[in-house]
Backbone bond lengths (Angstrom), bond angles and torsions (degrees), N, CA, C in turn:
res aa  C-N    CA-C-N  psi(-1)  N-CA   C-N-CA  omega(-1)  CA-C   N-CA-C  phi
1 M - - - 1.442 - - 1.599 108.83 -
2 V 1.349 115.93 -46.66 1.431 120.61 179.59 1.508 115.54 -63.06
3 R 1.356 112.76 -38.23 1.529 125.98 175.83 1.474 108.53 -59.28
4 R 1.324 117.07 -48.72 1.502 120.88 -173.11 1.476 109.83 -80.64
5 L 1.409 116.16 -23.39 1.540 113.98 177.41 1.541 106.03 -73.35
6 D 1.410 121.45 -29.02 1.398 125.30 -179.93 1.399 112.74 55.96
7 P 1.249 125.93 62.68 1.505 126.93 177.57 1.600 105.97 -67.08
8 Q 1.339 111.27 146.03 1.417 120.21 -177.31 1.563 107.74 -118.48
9 P 1.381 119.99 155.34 1.432 127.36 172.97 1.486 108.93 -43.95
10 G 1.332 121.04 126.53 1.418 130.56 176.85 1.445 113.84 86.74
11 D 1.334 122.25 1.45 1.422 123.29 178.33 1.518 113.20 -72.42
12 N 1.308 116.89 151.03 1.523 125.46 170.35 1.497 106.87 -98.40
13 I 1.345 119.72 115.53 1.451 120.23 -178.88 1.528 110.99 -114.53
14 L 1.308 116.86 126.96 1.473 114.69 -179.09 1.579 105.92 -107.49
15 E 1.410 112.93 140.04 1.386 122.76 171.85 1.475 111.80 -114.16
16 L 1.402 117.32 123.08 1.355 119.84 -175.15 1.642 109.40 -104.57
17 A 1.362 111.28 146.34 1.502 116.64 -174.01 1.494 111.24 48.66
18 A 1.378 115.30 50.80 1.411 122.35 -166.77 1.478 113.70 -70.13
19 G 1.309 121.64 -26.17 1.415 122.77 -175.40 1.628 106.82 70.70
20 L 1.337 116.28 -123.81 1.387 121.22 174.62 1.554 112.65 -81.50
21 G 1.260 118.76 1.97 1.451 119.09 172.75 1.544 115.68 83.58
22 D 1.255 120.65 -4.56 1.494 124.88 -172.27 1.653 113.46 -49.26
23 T 1.306 110.58 -38.96 1.523 113.41 178.46 1.556 107.60 -66.79
24 G 1.199 122.11 -55.33 1.481 123.87 178.54 1.564 113.49 -59.69
25 F 1.319 116.81 -31.20 1.433 117.80 173.15 1.461 118.16 -60.32
26 M 1.334 114.39 -30.08 1.448 125.32 -178.75 1.539 103.49 -70.78
27 A 1.186 118.96 -30.32 1.553 117.39 175.51 1.563 116.78 -78.83
28 A 1.268 113.41 -19.19 1.499 122.11 179.97 1.411 116.24 -39.81
29 P 1.482 109.79 -68.79 1.473 112.71 179.81 1.556 118.05 -58.36
30 M 1.387 113.77 -23.45 1.435 114.90 179.75 1.615 118.90 -74.51
31 V 1.309 112.17 -22.13 1.474 120.01 178.21 1.530 105.57 -94.40
32 G 1.259 117.83 -23.43 1.450 111.37 170.05 1.581 116.58 86.04
33 E 1.265 120.10 -174.02 1.464 126.61 -179.99 1.676 108.51 -70.36
34 T 1.322 114.28 -32.06 1.365 120.55 179.89 1.491 114.92 -79.33
35 G 1.319 117.13 -18.44 1.426 123.08 175.68 1.518 118.38 -104.27
36 R 1.316 118.66 175.25 1.448 115.55 177.42 1.554 106.47 -146.68
37 V 1.313 115.10 160.04 1.432 129.88 172.46 1.548 108.70 -108.97
38 I 1.367 120.51 128.19 1.362 121.97 179.94 1.432 107.38 -110.59
39 I 1.423 118.12 106.01 1.429 124.02 -178.11 1.437 112.85 -93.46
40 T 1.424 115.52 125.05 1.437 120.47 -171.40 1.384 110.32 -133.72
41 D 1.398 116.16 151.28 1.487 120.93 169.60 1.506 106.63 -156.52
42 F 1.377 116.97 156.18 1.477 122.37 179.92 1.580 110.17 -71.49
43 A 1.289 116.86 -22.39 1.470 119.90 -179.14 1.464 112.58 -95.38
44 P 1.299 124.25 116.43 1.421 123.09 176.72 1.451 117.23 -57.84
45 E 1.310 120.11 -26.45 1.399 126.41 175.52 1.581 112.73 -63.94
46 M 1.363 110.75 -40.69 1.505 116.78 -178.77 1.518 105.17 -72.19
47 V 1.276 119.98 -36.43 1.499 121.17 -175.94 1.692 101.68 -66.14
48 A 1.175 117.15 -44.71 1.506 119.96 179.55 1.524 111.01 -58.64
49 A 1.336 114.32 -40.46 1.473 121.55 -176.16 1.625 105.48 -67.22
50 A 1.395 112.29 -41.16 1.463 114.50 -177.27 1.485 110.12 -67.34
51 R 1.302 117.28 -36.64 1.450 117.95 -179.92 1.568 108.60 -60.64
52 R 1.382 115.63 -43.37 1.445 116.84 178.20 1.544 116.39 -63.30
53 R 1.406 108.19 -34.08 1.525 116.55 179.79 1.620 102.41 -65.54
54 A 1.338 123.06 -51.35 1.346 118.95 -176.93 1.611 115.73 -52.99
55 E 1.349 116.24 -37.17 1.345 119.96 177.11 1.607 111.72 -63.18
56 E 1.335 116.46 -36.69 1.424 124.85 -175.83 1.605 105.55 -68.75
57 V 1.292 115.17 -37.08 1.474 114.71 -170.07 1.651 109.25 -105.81
58 G 1.315 111.40 7.02 1.565 115.84 169.34 1.550 109.50 74.88
59 V 1.333 126.72 28.81 1.369 129.12 171.45 1.459 110.90 -83.35
60 E 1.384 117.05 117.82 1.511 118.95 -175.38 1.473 110.00 -114.77
61 N 1.324 123.28 -10.16 1.353 118.58 177.91 1.632 115.36 -110.72
62 A 1.419 106.91 52.64 1.427 117.44 177.21 1.492 112.23 -118.66
63 E 1.313 117.13 145.73 1.385 123.53 172.61 1.548 110.90 -116.32
64 F 1.315 120.87 146.93 1.414 124.27 -170.60 1.576 112.93 -123.20
65 R 1.291 118.71 128.05 1.381 120.58 -176.97 1.487 113.01 -145.85
66 T 1.457 121.36 139.18 1.350 124.02 173.93 1.610 105.48 -82.35
67 L 1.289 120.29 118.57 1.359 122.77 -168.04 1.561 109.78 -138.31
68 D 1.278 116.27 138.36 1.460 123.93 168.07 1.551 111.99 -91.46
69 A 1.279 118.67 113.20 1.464 122.82 -170.29 1.655 106.01 -64.75
70 E 1.280 123.24 -21.57 1.361 121.25 -177.19 1.564 109.14 -92.03
71 R 1.305 118.41 -7.77 1.487 123.45 177.71 1.413 108.46 -144.28
72 M 1.361 117.50 70.73 1.524 115.51 -176.54 1.490 120.57 -78.47
73 D 1.358 113.76 128.87 1.462 116.27 178.93 1.583 109.21 -83.33
74 L 1.405 111.66 62.15 1.398 116.14 177.76 1.453 112.75 -135.24
75 E 1.344 120.77 151.02 1.493 126.36 -175.77 1.430 108.22 -63.65
76 T 1.315 116.17 149.19 1.513 126.69 170.71 1.519 107.03 -62.22
77 D 1.385 116.86 139.08 1.435 123.31 176.83 1.514 110.40 52.07
78 G 1.293 114.95 52.33 1.501 119.96 -170.01 1.585 113.05 -109.35
79 V 1.365 111.68 -22.43 1.628 113.57 -175.60 1.483 105.33 -123.82
80 D 1.256 108.77 158.27 1.539 118.41 177.05 1.399 115.88 -90.75
81 G 1.378 118.61 -26.24 1.488 121.17 174.15 1.450 110.71 -156.62
82 V 1.371 115.00 156.31 1.430 122.79 176.73 1.494 115.63 -126.26
83 L 1.394 120.08 132.70 1.347 124.49 174.86 1.566 113.38 -103.78
84 C 1.174 125.56 146.03 1.562 125.61 177.63 1.559 104.06 -156.91
85 R 1.334 120.44 109.47 1.334 123.17 -179.38 1.610 111.50 -113.46
86 W 1.307 113.35 112.77 1.563 121.87 175.74 1.580 109.75 63.59
87 A 1.274 113.78 42.99 1.498 113.62 176.69 1.558 122.62 -134.89
88 Y 1.395 113.81 -27.22 1.423 113.19 176.23 1.497 117.41 -54.99
89 M 1.276 115.16 -39.27 1.503 119.01 -175.63 1.535 111.29 -70.86
90 L 1.343 122.11 -13.71 1.439 129.35 -178.29 1.592 108.29 -91.61
91 M 1.278 116.00 -15.82 1.497 118.44 -177.29 1.465 112.10 -73.04
92 I 1.377 118.20 151.50 1.416 121.17 -178.39 1.606 110.98 -61.07
93 D 1.264 113.84 -53.15 1.384 118.93 177.27 1.512 110.93 -121.96
94 S 1.321 117.49 94.34 1.491 121.91 -173.17 1.501 108.56 -74.91
95 A 1.237 122.01 -28.32 1.542 119.51 175.07 1.568 111.54 -62.16
96 T 1.266 115.76 -45.07 1.449 121.53 175.47 1.564 112.28 -60.64
97 A 1.360 117.26 -39.74 1.392 122.31 173.90 1.474 117.22 -61.28
98 F 1.375 113.57 -42.43 1.471 119.61 172.71 1.512 118.75 -66.32
99 A 1.493 113.14 -27.60 1.384 118.05 176.67 1.500 111.99 -75.30
100 E 1.340 111.94 -36.89 1.517 121.34 174.95 1.542 111.56 -57.45
101 T 1.388 106.49 -47.86 1.524 111.63 177.12 1.449 112.39 -56.96
102 R 1.270 118.93 -49.66 1.542 126.04 177.45 1.585 112.04 -48.41
103 R 1.449 108.25 -40.37 1.363 112.42 -174.28 1.597 113.89 -70.88
104 V 1.408 113.03 -40.90 1.472 113.40 -174.64 1.564 106.65 -81.99
105 L 1.333 126.08 -12.51 1.465 122.90 176.01 1.474 109.27 -74.25
106 K 1.313 106.24 145.69 1.601 118.66 179.73 1.548 102.56 -77.43
107 P 1.418 119.04 150.40 1.448 118.48 173.51 1.609 110.21 -49.89
108 G 1.242 111.91 131.95 1.555 113.27 -179.13 1.476 110.26 88.39
109 G 1.280 122.73 -12.60 1.470 122.91 -179.64 1.613 108.43 -67.64
110 R 1.372 110.36 161.75 1.399 116.04 -171.49 1.550 109.28 -117.71
111 L 1.284 122.69 145.93 1.468 125.38 160.39 1.463 116.49 -113.69
112 A 1.364 114.91 129.98 1.498 116.00 175.41 1.539 105.59 -122.04
113 F 1.398 108.65 126.47 1.499 111.48 -178.54 1.612 103.36 -141.89
114 S 1.376 108.84 168.10 1.514 114.65 -176.63 1.507 102.42 -139.91
115 V 1.454 109.35 148.47 1.529 120.71 175.53 1.457 104.76 -138.98
116 W 1.340 113.61 160.71 1.473 119.44 175.30 1.503 108.52 -77.31
117 A 1.278 115.95 147.56 1.471 124.05 174.51 1.516 105.43 -75.84
118 A 1.393 111.79 -178.50 1.500 119.29 -169.87 1.576 106.31 -68.24
119 P 1.372 115.26 154.49 1.384 122.63 -173.32 1.577 117.31 -51.82
120 N 1.347 111.39 -35.09 1.533 115.25 -174.16 1.577 110.32 -68.93
121 V 1.309 120.88 -11.49 1.413 121.69 172.84 1.501 117.17 -118.70
122 T 1.400 110.63 9.91 1.453 121.81 -176.52 1.531 103.40 -123.13
123 R 1.365 123.40 62.44 1.395 127.77 -170.70 1.461 110.51 -65.18
124 G 1.402 120.03 -30.09 1.426 116.36 -173.59 1.450 112.05 -71.28
125 S 1.338 123.36 -13.63 1.503 124.26 171.72 1.409 115.64 -95.84
126 R 1.366 119.56 -10.95 1.436 127.02 -171.31 1.488 114.69 -101.41
127 W 1.293 119.94 -38.47 1.506 123.42 -170.18 1.504 113.73 -54.33
128 R 1.431 111.11 -42.82 1.503 112.60 -174.03 1.515 109.14 -76.25
129 A 1.215 117.80 -36.72 1.568 124.21 -176.54 1.538 107.09 -60.42
130 G 1.420 112.15 -42.07 1.463 114.19 -178.42 1.427 112.62 -59.54
131 S 1.258 121.17 -35.22 1.535 125.49 -176.02 1.532 102.97 -74.18
132 W 1.325 119.48 -42.73 1.489 119.26 -175.41 1.593 109.72 -69.85
133 W 1.332 118.98 -36.77 1.396 118.65 167.39 1.473 119.74 -50.33
134 S 1.312 112.54 -46.71 1.459 118.76 179.43 1.478 114.31 -59.85
135 W 1.308 116.67 -32.01 1.413 126.50 -179.21 1.461 110.80 -87.57
136 G 1.354 122.40 -3.60 1.475 120.35 -177.81 1.402 113.35 78.50
137 I 1.414 125.15 12.18 1.372 123.53 175.46 1.509 113.87 -66.69
138 Y 1.407 112.23 -39.16 1.469 122.98 179.24 1.571 98.49 -94.95
139 R 1.337 113.51 130.12 1.527 119.16 173.88 1.551 110.39 -76.21
140 H 1.344 117.65 -32.62 1.395 114.43 178.04 1.420 110.33 -120.61
141 P 1.491 119.30 133.62 1.494 125.11 -177.82 1.501 111.60 -63.17
142 T 1.268 121.40 -31.60 1.474 126.26 171.56 1.453 116.95 -121.88
143 P 1.270 123.63 154.55 1.398 125.13 176.22 1.529 110.73 -51.92
144 M 1.367 112.43 151.48 1.477 113.74 172.46 1.509 107.51 -76.60
145 P 1.420 121.15 148.50 1.435 128.62 -166.53 1.459 112.06 -49.08
146 L 1.321 118.78 -47.60 1.464 119.72 -174.42 1.507 116.58 -92.41
147 A 1.381 118.14 -0.76 1.494 120.99 -167.18 1.570 104.11 -86.95
148 P 1.231 115.44 144.25 1.439 121.35 173.27 1.613 112.32 -60.99
149 S 1.276 118.85 134.56 1.392 123.16 178.14 1.502 109.17 -158.35
150 S 1.348 113.02 168.16 1.513 119.12 -175.38 1.577 109.95 -59.55
151 W 1.330 117.17 -23.74 1.396 119.74 -173.71 1.605 116.55 -115.49
152 Q 1.285 108.83 18.01 1.556 115.95 -179.18 1.419 110.79 -62.81
153 I 1.361 121.43 -39.29 1.463 128.47 174.59 1.469 109.52 -114.07
154 R 1.393 118.82 118.10 1.367 118.17 -176.72 1.523 106.83 -125.42
155 G 1.393 123.55 20.14 1.417 121.35 172.89 1.443 112.55 95.88
156 E 1.361 120.09 -7.50 1.519 117.60 -166.39 1.686 104.95 -95.07
157 S 1.365 114.76 -14.96 1.405 117.32 -165.04 1.609 108.98 -74.02
158 D 1.368 114.72 148.12 1.414 119.24 -178.96 1.574 111.48 -69.36
159 S 1.301 119.68 138.68 1.473 118.87 -172.84 1.460 111.61 -60.15
160 S 1.419 123.52 -23.92 1.466 121.37 -174.42 1.561 104.76 -65.99
161 S 1.385 122.07 -28.25 1.340 124.25 -173.09 1.547 112.64 -72.05
162 W 1.383 109.51 -16.48 1.518 120.16 -177.50 1.572 110.41 -96.72
163 G 1.443 115.68 -1.13 1.454 113.89 -174.31 1.488 114.02 74.15
164 L 1.385 117.51 19.25 1.365 124.76 -175.23 1.609 111.57 -126.26
165 A 1.253 115.28 37.64 1.468 120.44 -175.59 1.540 113.36 -53.61
166 S 1.343 112.47 -37.45 1.507 119.56 176.27 1.523 108.81 -143.04
167 P 1.308 119.17 116.20 1.481 124.01 7.71 1.551 106.96 -89.44
168 S 1.350 110.53 165.83 1.534 115.93 -172.93 1.475 109.92 -98.30
169 P 1.263 115.74 155.07 1.545 123.72 -169.40 1.591 110.33 -85.07
170 R 1.334 118.64 156.49 1.408 120.94 176.50 1.543 101.33 -137.21
171 S 1.325 111.98 134.47 1.440 122.30 -177.91 1.569 114.33 -98.93
172 K 1.249 116.96 152.06 1.432 123.27 179.43 1.456 109.52 -144.07
173 R 1.346 119.13 125.69 1.507 124.07 -178.39 1.514 109.45 -87.85
174 S 1.332 111.10 134.47 1.531 111.63 172.53 1.561 111.82 -147.76
175 P 1.322 115.23 138.03 1.483 114.99 177.45 1.377 118.03 -57.94
176 S 1.307 119.34 150.37 1.484 124.23 179.67 1.573 106.67 -149.83
177 V 1.384 113.16 136.88 1.434 117.01 176.33 1.516 102.45 -135.13
178 G 1.367 112.15 154.41 1.436 124.69 175.52 1.498 116.41 -133.07
179 L 1.302 116.24 143.32 1.390 117.26 177.76 1.474 113.29 -94.24
180 L 1.356 122.64 113.28 1.398 124.31 -173.29 1.547 106.98 -103.05
181 P 1.353 116.97 125.10 1.522 122.33 179.38 1.488 109.78 -56.59
182 T 1.321 121.69 146.29 1.402 127.64 176.05 1.582 112.36 -58.59
183 R 1.317 120.63 -31.29 1.409 124.54 176.95 1.515 117.37 -63.93
184 M 1.408 110.36 -20.60 1.516 115.52 -176.22 1.457 120.69 -98.11
185 I 1.420 114.78 -1.86 1.464 116.94 -167.50 1.603 109.24 -72.69
186 T 1.295 120.47 -11.29 1.400 115.58 174.81 1.609 114.06 -109.62
187 G 1.248 118.63 16.24 1.407 125.95 166.84 1.550 113.42 172.13
188 A 1.294 118.71 119.99 1.420 125.52 -172.22 1.511 111.91 -92.18
189 S 1.323 117.66 -13.77 1.548 119.24 -179.68 1.435 107.26 -146.42
190 S 1.339 117.90 158.45 1.509 125.26 179.16 1.414 109.36 -56.18
191 R 1.261 121.72 -35.55 1.588 124.74 178.01 1.325 107.28 -63.68
192 R 1.362 120.22 -55.78 1.413 125.36 -176.47 1.574 117.26 -63.49
193 R 1.351 112.02 -30.32 1.468 113.05 -179.23 1.473 109.92 -77.03
194 R 1.318 118.37 -19.06 1.563 119.49 177.04 1.515 110.35 -74.73
195 Q 1.395 120.11 -25.52 1.434 123.67 -173.94 1.521 108.67 -65.36
196 P 1.275 125.22 -57.22 1.532 123.48 174.81 1.530 115.04 -52.70
197 S 1.402 111.84 -28.83 1.489 108.56 -172.48 1.569 107.55 -74.65
198 R 1.245 124.94 -2.76 1.451 128.46 175.08 1.461 112.93 -71.92
199 L 1.389 113.91 -24.61 1.472 119.24 -175.41 1.575 111.83 -80.05
200 P 1.286 119.09 158.46 1.534 117.54 170.66 1.539 111.52 -62.20
201 C 1.268 113.91 165.28 1.484 123.12 -171.77 1.485 113.81 -57.71
202 E 1.442 112.61 -43.66 1.370 118.21 -179.94 1.565 113.39 -69.25
203 A 1.326 117.40 -37.71 1.361 122.31 175.25 1.595 115.48 -60.37
204 R 1.295 114.29 -42.69 1.443 126.27 177.80 1.604 108.80 -58.39
205 A 1.289 114.55 -44.19 1.427 118.21 -179.15 1.503 106.54 -67.67
206 A 1.224 117.57 -41.03 1.502 119.59 177.12 1.582 111.25 -60.12
207 V 1.223 114.72 -45.27 1.572 118.42 -178.74 1.486 105.93 -62.09
208 R 1.260 118.97 -50.59 1.559 122.09 -177.68 1.570 107.85 -54.68
209 Q 1.357 119.44 -47.04 1.451 121.86 179.34 1.491 112.60 -61.57
210 Q 1.364 117.02 -40.48 1.460 121.36 178.78 1.496 113.80 -68.02
211 V 1.396 113.91 -37.23 1.572 115.74 176.97 1.579 105.05 -72.23
212 H 1.362 125.09 -37.88 1.369 114.62 176.40 1.501 117.39 -65.81
213 E 1.311 116.70 -30.65 1.380 120.26 172.50 1.499 116.66 -63.89
214 L 1.220 116.17 -35.89 1.463 125.35 -178.83 1.544 109.83 -72.40
215 A 1.309 113.77 -35.96 1.484 124.75 -179.76 1.510 111.67 -78.63
216 R 1.364 117.17 -23.59 1.473 113.75 -173.31 1.514 119.80 -48.23
217 P 1.425 117.50 -39.66 1.435 116.01 -177.49 1.490 112.76 -64.06
218 Y 1.385 120.17 -14.34 1.349 123.25 -174.22 1.511 114.46 -105.48
219 H 1.346 113.68 11.41 1.461 119.74 -170.96 1.621 104.84 -71.05
220 F 1.321 114.56 134.20 1.501 120.69 176.10 1.406 112.60 -144.78
221 G 1.342 122.32 111.31 1.420 126.07 179.41 1.583 110.65 61.29
222 E 1.252 115.21 -122.75 1.548 115.72 178.77 1.510 115.03 -100.18
223 G 1.374 110.45 13.32 1.562 115.22 176.32 1.571 108.87 -145.14
224 Y 1.248 116.05 -155.47 1.455 127.86 -174.51 1.555 107.98 -126.50
225 D 1.297 115.39 141.08 1.369 120.50 178.56 1.553 105.25 -117.61
226 F 1.408 124.87 109.90 1.382 123.62 -173.97 1.473 103.88 -112.67
227 P 1.382 110.12 132.36 1.577 117.41 171.54 1.493 116.37 -70.77
228 A 1.230 115.17 139.32 1.447 122.50 179.76 1.636 112.63 -142.44
229 V 1.307 118.80 165.46 1.435 121.23 171.96 1.551 109.31 -129.48
230 C 1.240 117.41 127.45 1.457 121.88 -175.24 1.659 105.25 -112.40
231 L 1.302 115.26 133.06 1.402 119.98 173.72 1.453 112.54 -96.86
232 N 1.410 116.78 119.95 1.414 120.58 -176.48 1.540 106.78 -108.88
233 V 1.370 112.95 130.05 1.414 119.24 -178.22 1.640 110.65 -127.36
234 V 1.339 106.33 131.01 1.449 116.97 178.56 1.533 111.40 -117.42
235 T 1.269 121.28 131.54 1.474 119.82 177.25 1.559 105.50 -95.09
236 H 1.351 108.34 156.65 1.467 118.32 -168.93 1.566 107.57 -132.62
């Protein structure tokens, strides 16, 4: 993403939904002392964590803001490039977020973003949910049509629906794997960990056993290696 965005010395680069900011920090040395990276996230706690991360890795040309990607408090035509990794599909109104991104980009500026491919090739996000659906932990076997989800945007959408009719996006498929610690295979987030807890004790044990069995083919060392495909899109 950063390589294809091709930041230049003096550029202002915005990262949306940055989390710890590691993607934006890769662009920091490319824009140099005369440029800056603007690290943003909807959650103030993540912005604070990114600020601490910048101190750890020695990034000094970064600015940190709590920012809603659907309503950016940024000037029009104010940034040279935008990065967004695995987040547009989780926003309530991704079309509005794309339109806002287009607004803050300078003419000729680029957006580089990534989303997950369809669930059938992104098994690392699907194997656990399949078990939970079978036990009724998930009420709907597939996401609601308009609800944010990991697969809301899969790269097939027409660019005009993103507010990016010109320039148009180009997608690139690339393999991606991630090491998931053993302790996380029965719940990746606090919200999801609460869901199995609603079951009776014996049912919870059965769910854990089923999840372990589904994950067995991906066991690697002290964790699990799950194959996935990421769609990388760069506007021109």
